[in-house]
Structures are given as C-alpha cells and as structure tokens.
N, C-alpha and C positions, 0 to 999 in steps of 0.2 A: 413573657417571647415569643414575638410570631417565628413562627421555623420558616425560616428559607425559603424563598423557592429556588425552584429547579426549572433552569432556563433549558428547554426545547433543543437547546442544539447541546449540549453537557457531553453527550455522547453523540459524535457528528458520524456517518457512515465514513468507513476506513474503504478504500478501495486498493487492492494493489493493480499498476498499470507497469503493464508491461510496452517499453518502446522499441525494443526490435523481440525479436523471439525468442522466448525462455519457458523453460517447462517450471510448474510450480506444483509442493503440492501443499492443504492446506489439512489440519490435522487437527481434532478437537482436544478441549482436556482429554478425556478420556482414550486415545489414543484410534479414534476410528477414522477412516478419513473422509475429508470433507468434500474435497475434491481434490483433482488431479490430475494434468496436461495441460498442452503446450500456449501458451497465448502467445500470438503473434501482433508486429507492431502496434499499437493502438487499443490494441485490447484492454480491458479489465475484466478485474473480478471484486463484485463487494463483496467485504464480508460478513457475515452471518454476525449479528448478535446476538450470541450465545451467554450466556450465563457465566463462563469464565472462558479466558481470548483464548482463540483454534494460536498454531502453530504455523507459523511456514518454511517449506524448505525450497526454495531455490537452484536450479543448474546453470543459468546465469545471470550471475547476479548484479555484474553491472547493468542489462538491458531493465532493470525492475526499478519500478520507486513503489510508493506509495502518498496517495491524495490520503489529506484528512482535511475535512471543510474545503474550503478551495485553494489549499499549498500542499504543496508537494514538498515528499522532505528523499534524501536518500541517494543518491541507489542504493541498493542494499549491501554491498559490497564493489570491490574491487572488478575490474569487467575479468571472463577466461575463469572466476572463483566459481565453491559451493558455497553457499551458507544454510547453515540448520537451527531449529529452534529460532524461529526470531516470532515475538511476543506478537501478535495483532490486536492490540488494546490503542487506542487514541492513546493516554498516558507514555506505553513503552514503545511509542513509534516515536514519538516529539520527543523523547526524552534519550533515546540512544542516535533518535539520524537528524542530521541537520538540513534547515530547510536547503532545498535544491536547486543547486545553480543553473540556471537556465543556461546559461552562457556556455558550459562547461560540457554541452550534451544536446547538439543541435538535432536529435531526434526524440527528447523532451521537448523543447525549443517550438518543434515543430507541432510537437502533440496539442501543448497545451494555448499555441497559438491556434488549432482549430477549436478548443473549447472556445476558447471564451468567444469564438466566430459562431459558434453556433449557440449560445448565451444571449445572442443578439436579437 
C-alpha cells in the first residue's frame, strides 16, 4: 500500500491578528517567552513552527483573532478579559474557536478587506 501523500498546506501558518491594541505573550512548551509585546490594530504575529505548539496569553481578548490559512477564527475571548493558555496549533485553534463573524467586529471586517485588496 503506498504511503499517504502529505499536503503542502497540512500545517498552514498560524497568525495572531490584533484588530485593536492588545498585549500578548507567546510561550514555548518549555516555558520560554518567544514573544511578548503589544500588537496594534492591523498588526500580526506569525507563530513559529515549533515541535510542540506554543501557548498564548492575551491582555485584551476581544481584540485578538487567529488567521489559519485564509480563514479567521475568534475572537480569543470577550472584550476586556484576559485569556491564558491558548494552544497555538492549527488543530487546537480550529477546534476551540468558530470562524470569526466579520459582521460582529467592524475592525476585523476592515482588516480582512485590506488583506483582500493587498492580495489583488
């Protein structure tokens, strides 16, 4: 029996997307801080492809979404809340979060529209 082929996009990149300013910290599975800082609206952080998925802590959960391939998921949580220990793997994010409803967040809708314009 031939081995199954692995698709090139089997593990698409994961990006943390801020639509309004939000503090984030990305920590490796070993507990090392990979990134810590504030993302302003429209800024993204591409999650490094590590053997074990890093985790995320967000200081303004309602301002942060995830981009997996061309789809957006989230937000991380309700506006004004802190969210801890979010696994930044494709499977964990797509299982935990629903596709983002662009109509529910004007800032996300604007961000996605700008992405689509840049792609043209």
